[in-house]
N, C-alpha and C positions, 0 to 999 in steps of 0.2 A: 125299425118300427117306432113310431112316435109314442113317447111315454104319455100316459093319460095325465091330465091336469085336473085339479079339483078346486072348486071355489071355496070361500071361507065356510060355507054351510056343508062342505064335503060332497057337493054334487059334481058329477063329471061334466067338464066343460068341452065344448066342441070347437074345433079349429076352423075358422072361416077366412075368406079373403075378399069379402064384399066391402069395398070402400064407399059405397053409396049410403051407408048408414051414418050420415053426417051428424045426426043428433046424438050418437053414442060417444061417450067419453071414456078414455082409459082410466080405470080406478087407481092406477099407480102413478102415471105421469100427468094425469088431469089434462090430456090433450085429445081433441076429437080425432076420429079416425080419418076424416077427410083432410086433416092438416098434417098428419103424420106421414113419414116416408115408408113406414112398415105397413104393407097391405094386409098382413096376417094378424088375426086376433083370436083370442079365446073368448067364448061367451057361455054364460049359464042363463038360459031363458027363464028359469024358475025364479032366480034371484035378481034378474036384470043386471047381471054383473059382467063387465067387459074389461079385457086387458090385452094390450099388445103382446104379441108373441115374444118380441125382443125384450119387453119389460118383464114379462113373467119369468123368463129364464134367469134373470139377475138375482143374486142372493140378497136377502133383506138386510143383512148386516155382515160386515167383514172385520177381521183383525188385520190392521194395515201397518206394515213395517215403518212407514214414514211418520206415523202418528200412533206409537205403540201404547200410549197411556190410556186410551179409551177405544171402544168399538166405534166404527163408523156405520151409520144407518142410511139406507137408501130412501131418499125423499124427493118429491118434485122440486125442481130447481127454483131458486129465487134469483134476485138480482145480486148474486154472489159470484165472485171470481174464483177460479180454480187456483189453489195454492201451488199447483205444479207448473202450469203453463201460463198463468196469469190472464187467461181468457175466460169469457163467459162460456159455459158448457154448450156444446153443439147438440147434445141429446137433451131429452126432457127430464132426465133424472140425474141426480148427483149424490155422492156419499158425503155425509156431514157429521160433525161432532158439535152439537149445539153448545156444549159446555165450554168449548175452546174457540168457537166461531171458526172452525176449520172445515174447508170444503174442497172436494176433489171431484172432477167430472169422471164419468164412467170410463171413458176412453183412456184417461191417464192412469187410473187404477189398474185397468186390464193390461195396459202396456207395461207397467212396472212389474206386475205379477209374472208376465210372460218372459221378460228379459232380465230378471234380477240376477241370474247366475251366469249368463253367457252373453258374449258380444254378438251382434247380428252378423258382423263380417269376420270371417276367419282370419286370424293373423293380425287384426287391428286391436291395439291395446285400449282397454276401457277400465273405468273405476266407478265405484258407487260412492258418491259424496253426500255428506249429511244434509246439505242444503237443497238437494233435489232428489225426487223419488226414482227417477229413471237413470239408467246407466249413462255415463258421460264418456264419449269416445274421444280418442286423441286425434287432434287435427294440427297439421303444420301449415299455417297460412302462407308461408313463403313458397310452397310448392303448388298452390292453387289460387284461384281467384276469389276465395271466400272473403266476404266483408262482414266481420264480426266485431263485437266490443265486449269487454270483460265486465261482468256484473259486480265484481269486487272493487277494482280500482277505477272503473268507469272510463278506461282508456280504450281506444280502438287502433291498435298498432297495425300497420300494413304487413309487418313481418312479426310473427310470434307463434308460440306453441300454446294451443288451447285444448282444454277438455270441454266437450259440449254435447248438448242434446238438440239435434236438428229439429225434431218435432216441436219442442217448446221454444226453440230459438234461445236457448240458455247456454252461455259460454263463460268459462273462467280461465284466466291465465294459469299455466302450469306453475309459475313462480308464486302467484297469489295463493294457490292451493297449498303450496309447500310452506308459505309464510303465515298462513292463517290458522291459529289454534281453534279448535271446535268450541272451547270454553275459555273465558278469561276471568280472572279475579278482579273485582272492582269494589274496593273497600269504601269508596265515597258514594256509592249508590244509596238512595234513601231506603228507609224501612229495614235497614240492616241486612239486605239481600246482597251477598258478596260475590255472586257469580252471574255472568251473562253468557248466553249461548248464541252461537252463530246460526242465523236463519235467513232465508230469502224472503224479502217482503215485496210483493207486487203492488200493493195498494195500502193506503192509510199508514204510510211510513213517514217518519220525520225524526231526524237525529236531534237529541236533546241538547247537544253541544253546539254544532255548527249550523243546524237548521236544514240540512239537506233533506229533500223530500221527493225523491224519485225512486222507481223500482231499483233495488240494489240489495247487497248483503248487509245485514244489520246484526249487531250483538244486542239481544234484548233480554229482559228479565222474564224468567219462566213463571213468575208468580202473578202475571197479569197486572203489572204496575204501570204499564204504558210507558216504561222507560227503555230507551234504546239508543245505541250509538251506531253511526254508520261505520262501514268497514275501516275507513281511514282513521277516524277518531278512536275506534276500538284498539287499533294497533299502536297509536301514539299516546295511549292513556297513561303511560308511565312518566311522561314529561309534565309533572305537576309542579305548581309554583304556589308558595304561600304569599298571600297578599294582605297587607296590614289592615286594609279598610274593608275587608269582606271576611265573614266567618268561615267560609268554606275554601277548599282547595281549588285553584284555577289550573287550567290546562292550556298550553300554547297550541294554537291551531294555525298552521300555515297553509295558504292557498285554499281557503274555504270555497265552497262551490259557487257562492254568490257574493257580491259585494255587500258589506255590512254598514248600515247607516244608523244603528242604534247603539248607544253607549251609556253605561250606568254610572259614569262619573257624575254624581248628582249635581254638584254646584261648581264644576270646573268651567273656566271660560271657554275651553275648546268646544264644549257641548253647545254653548249659547252662540258663539261667534264664528266658529269655523265649520262645524258640522252642518249648520243651516245654510251655509254659502257654498258656492261652487268652487271649492278650493282644490286645485289640481294637486298641490302638495299633499293635502290630507288624503285625497282619494287614491293616491299612488300606494298607500299602505293599507287600504281598507279591506284587502282580501286576507289579512292576517289578524287574528284576535286572540284575546285571553278569555276563555269561556269557563264558567263554573260547572263542575261535574254534578252538583247537587241541586242547583236551581237555575233560573233563567238569567243570572247575572253575567254580563259580558262587558269587556273593555276593548276599545280600539287599541291597536298596537302602540300608537303614540301616547296613549293615556296610561298604559299598563307598566308593569315592572320590566325595565330593559337593562341590559348589561351596563354598568356604570363606566366601564373602560373597555375599549376595543382597539385592536391593531388592524389597520387597513392598508392595503397596498398603495393607496393614493398618497400616503403621507409617511414621512420617516419616523414621526413620533406617535405615541399612543394618543388616542382621542378620548376625551372625557364627555360624558353625557351631561348636558346642561338644559334646564327648562326653557331658557331664553338667552339669546346672545345678541346684545346691541352694542357693537364695537365702535359706533360713531354716532354723531347727532344729526346727520344729514337726512336720515329717513330712507336711505337706499341700502338694502341688505341683499347679499348674494351668496350663493353656495360656491365654494372654491373648486368643487369637482365638476358640476355641470354648468357652472357660470350663469345659472338662471336665478331670477329673483326669488327670495324666500320671505315667508311670513314670520316676523319676529315673535309672534305668539307661540310658534311651534318649537318643540324640542329639537336640538341639533347636537351633533358631536363636534367637539371644539378642542383645539390645541391653543392654549393661552400664550405659549411661548412664541408661536409663529403667527398668531391671529388667524388661524386656519379653521374654517367653518364648513361643515358638510351636512347636507340634508340627511335625515335618517334613511329615506328611501334610496339615497345614493350609496349608502354603505349597508344596505339591507341584507346582502348576501352574508356578510360577516355576522351581523346581528342574529340572523336566523340560524346560522351555524352554531353560535354559542347557545341559543335557546334550545336547539335540538339535541345538543350534547349533554354531558354530565354537568349539571349546574349546581351541584352541592357546594362547591368551593367558589362559585361565582357570585360577586356582589351585584345584586340587582337593585336598581334605583327607581323609586316611585315618583310620579309627577308631584311636585311641590315639596319633596322631602328636604331640599336645601334650606327651606325657610325655617324648619323646626328642629335644626340640629342644636344640641345642648352644648354650651361652652365647656361645661365640666363633663367629660366623657365617662367619669366614674359613677355618675348618677344612675341608679338602677331602679326603675319602677317595676312593680310586680307585673307579671304577664296579664294582659287584658282578659277579664272574665266575661264571656258572653253569657246571656241569660242570668244576671246576678241574682235574681229571685225567680221562683216558678211563675209568678204573676206579672213580671216585668220583662217583656221581650222586645217591645218596640216603643218608639216615642209616644205613640198613641196610648199605649198601656200606661206610660208614665203620667200622661195628662189625666187619665181616668183615676189615678191614685191620689190626685190632689184633693185637699179638703174643700168643702163648699166655699169657704172664704177665699182660699187661694185660687180656686177655679173662677170665681167671680172677678177677681183681679185680672186674670188672664183674658177672660171674655170681654172685659171692658175695652181691650185694645186689639184683640185678634179673634178670628173665627176659623173654623176648620170643618164645619158640617158638610156632608157630601153634596147637599142640594146647592149650597152657595159657593162651595170651594172650587172655583174655576181659575185659580192662579191669577187673581185680579191684582194688577199693579196699582201703586199709589198714583192718584191722578196728578197730573202736572200741567202747569201753565208755562211750559218752557219757552214757547215761541214769544209769549208776552214779555217775560222777564228778561231773557237773554238778548233781546233785540233792543233794549233800552240802553243806548250808548251813554246816557247820563249817569248810569250806575257806577259808583266808585266801589273799590274793594270792600270797604266797611259797610256801605249800603247793601251790597249784595250778600255779605255774610249775615248781616242783621236780618235781611229779608228771608233768606233760606231758613235760618233758625226759627223765626217767627212762624213761617209757613209750615214748617215741620211740626212745631208744637200744636198749631191749629189742627193739622191732619191727625196728630196723635190723639187728641182729645175728642175730635169730632168724627173720625172715620176709623174703621178697623182694617187691619192688614191680614190677608189670608195666609194660613199655613198650608203648604202644598200637601197633597195626598202622598206624594213620593217621600216627603220628609216624615210624615206620620208613620210610614211603614218602615223607617230605618231601624235596624237592630241596635240595641243599646248595650254598652259595656260598663263595667264598674271600675271607677278610678277614684281612689282615696275616699271611698264612701259615697261618691256622687255617681249619677247615671247619665251617660252621655252617648249620643249616636256614634257608632264605630268610625264613621268617616271624619269625625272631629276629634278622635282620641289623641292623636299626636299633638294637635293644637292645645288640647286640655292639659296634657302633660307639660308642654312648654309654658303654658300660662301659670300652672301651679309652681313650676320650678322658678320662674323669673319673678312673679309677683306674690307668690304664696296664695293663701285662701282669701279671695276678695269678696266673699259672700257675706250676707247678714246672718250671724250665728243664731238669731232668734227665730228664723224661719225654718220650715221643714226641709229635709234633704231633697224631697221631691220638687218643692217649689224652687229651691236654689239650683237644682239640676236644670230646670227649665231656663232659669236666668243664665246659667253657664252655657246652655245650648245657644242662646241668642248671642252671647258675647263671643263664643268660639266661632260661630257662623260669620259674624262681622269680621273677626280677625282673619279667618281663612280667606274670605272674599277680598279683603283689602290686600292680602299678600299674593293673590293670584289674579288680580285685575290690573291691566295696564292703564296708565293715565289716559291714554287715547280712547279707551273703551268705557270710561266712566260716563254715566248719564245722570240726569237730574233725578230720574226715578230711582236709580240705584242709590244715590246719595240720600234720598228721603227714606228709603228702606233702612239704611244704616242708622239714620237718626231715630227712626221708629224703634228699632231694636235696643239702641243705647238708652233712649228715654225710658223704656220699660225697665231696663237693668238698673238704671240709676234712680228713677222716681218710685217705681213700684217694688222692685226687688231689693233696693237699697244696696246695690253693689258699689264697690269703690273702683270706678272705671275712669278716673281722671286721665290716665295715660291714653285711653282710647279716644276720649274727647279731644285731646291734643292732636292725636293723629287725624281725627276727622276734620278738625278745623284747618289743618295744613292741607288736607286733601281737598276741602271745599275751596280754599284760597287758590289752589292750583287749578281746580276745575274752572273757577272764574276767569283766570288768565288764559286758559286753553280756549274757553268760549269767546273771550274778547279777541284773541288772536284769530280765531276762526271767523269772527264777525268782521274784523278789520281787513284781514288778508284774503278772505274767501267770499263770505256772504255779501258784504257791501259791494265789492267790485262786481260780483255776479249779478246783484240786483240792479246796479247802475248800467251794466252791459245790457241787461234785459230791457231796461227802460229806453236805452239808446236805440236798440233794435226796434222797439215798438214805435218810437218817434220817427225813426228812419222809414218805417213802413208807411206811416201817415204822410210823411213828406213825399214819398214816392207816389202815393195815391193822389195828393194835391197836384203834383207835376203832371200826372196822367190826365187829370181833369183840365188843367191849363192847356195841355196839348190838344185836347178835344176842342176847346174853344177856338184855338188858333186855326185848326183845320176847318171848323164851321165858318169862321170869318172869311177864310180864303175861298171856300166854296161859294159864299154869297157874292163876293167881288167878281168872281169869274162867270156868274150867271145873273146879268142885270135884269132880265125879264122874269126872273123866278118869282113864284108866288110868295115866297118868304120875304123877298125884298119889298114887294108891293105891300105886303102886310105890315112891314116895319114902317114904311113911309106913311101909310094911313094911320098907324098908331101915333106917329109924331103929329099928324094933322089933328087928330081927334083928342089930343091930350088935354086941351084946355076947354073943351066943349062940355055942355051938360050931358047927363046920361041919356036924355031923350032926344038930343039934337043930331044924332048920326044915323 
């Protein structure tokens, strides 16, 4: 006998099956009866209250084993996906926890409740896994034609042992289940939350390290920090690396899910000259990166800390990592393993004794094996490190101190600490406001100047210096937003961006304090920032990559250091004069050997085209004359004869 049902006003409701009441809407699922599959509904005519029979039978709230921390309440569905099967609910109701944004469709909760303790097929092994509410049955894909993929490692082996839920199409490798802890410690996670838990994410998922963003298993923070690691990054979290130019720990990530084209080596020539081009060498290693575990800082493999020495089967001796290897002056550089051309801007492994050079990607298997192993006793080498080695190895500077004061965290904070007088000095020659800061380069008249073959070396040097002085006093140079955001460290009482720390230590060691003692530490720190920036760029830029714009930027920084900050930078001026002289001869060689011949060749082609056009016109005249001679009675011939007769008559006489 059907149990009596009562409306909210405690009236007895009647059960009906009249689907013609199209205007009536279910009070629970907010769906009209004409649209619903269920023909039965309860009605209270006194209160005008209607509810589907299937909806009325559902509990209004449940305690759910897959979400034990809160009750789940029955509500009309929204555009929310089920956290079990990843699909939009088929029914008009779903259970939800608004506090956690957790949703389950009715069918998944009922299935889980009914099958939690027993397997549906007798004799088939099954488990309850923390990432899925339903029982996972054991499947051996080698004995059937199942086509499945693992939600943990994202591979789809033709042969493998899986645990899976067929209803939700959710499968995990047995070995992935065995190797995946339910919770991991993660000391580098922000907000001092040290543990991450394993969950299945169907939607709105993205790994904070490698950027993977598809439905998969993730380790996430239970405190709603929106911090999560994909399954692979979570398992390799222990391979952490200290990087001198970044305040946080880095993690080596091999074979990330997508190629990576963003690198945070702020002022390295690779970023400007290689990553923007279609470099096959560079992109052969762009599926491996060094990623920060605490922020969005990432390094391409070629830019990050690599093993300084490796042993590879291709060569009898050990290979040393070098930033650049130019072993001849002919401009043709090749790898001795693949025998293909290489870019001299890129790092290589090198045996000086045998003059043996290898692309990093040609020995990548050994490099990755080292980075994946125990690297506590492995010397890692940072790009540009060779330049700043100290002659005296016993010199010991104190460990760099990040956040030297509570109010000085970034270069922008340092600028805001300047006095009004010092700030005005800086603003006379630089700008950094958000509205105008669009990384504007110093304007150049390169085409006008460098094409003048009458320029001598002294003429050119004089012109460049005068032009740079004019720009310095008449125009401002922009400080990039990325530079303003650089973290600063304390060195010998000065504040310097972390990516210039090694340059600053080298500068203080070799030249001691070159600043003006009468200016504030903050203002002198800005001066040191410009000096160190020029030094690093000079030491990481090939002569072939120097442009007039870059030269004028260096002049701008040094003019500020010497004129306004009163730094003793004669040694840098000498470097800059030599570089300017070399730039002049490089451009002169380019002018004489390349540009002038190309221009002359172009002119010859243009003249040849005109000559061909004249010859074509002459051929037409010849053909016309021949046609006239062959047709004596032609109208054209008669007209020509009359023209000859009328030539000396008055205009009115013919």
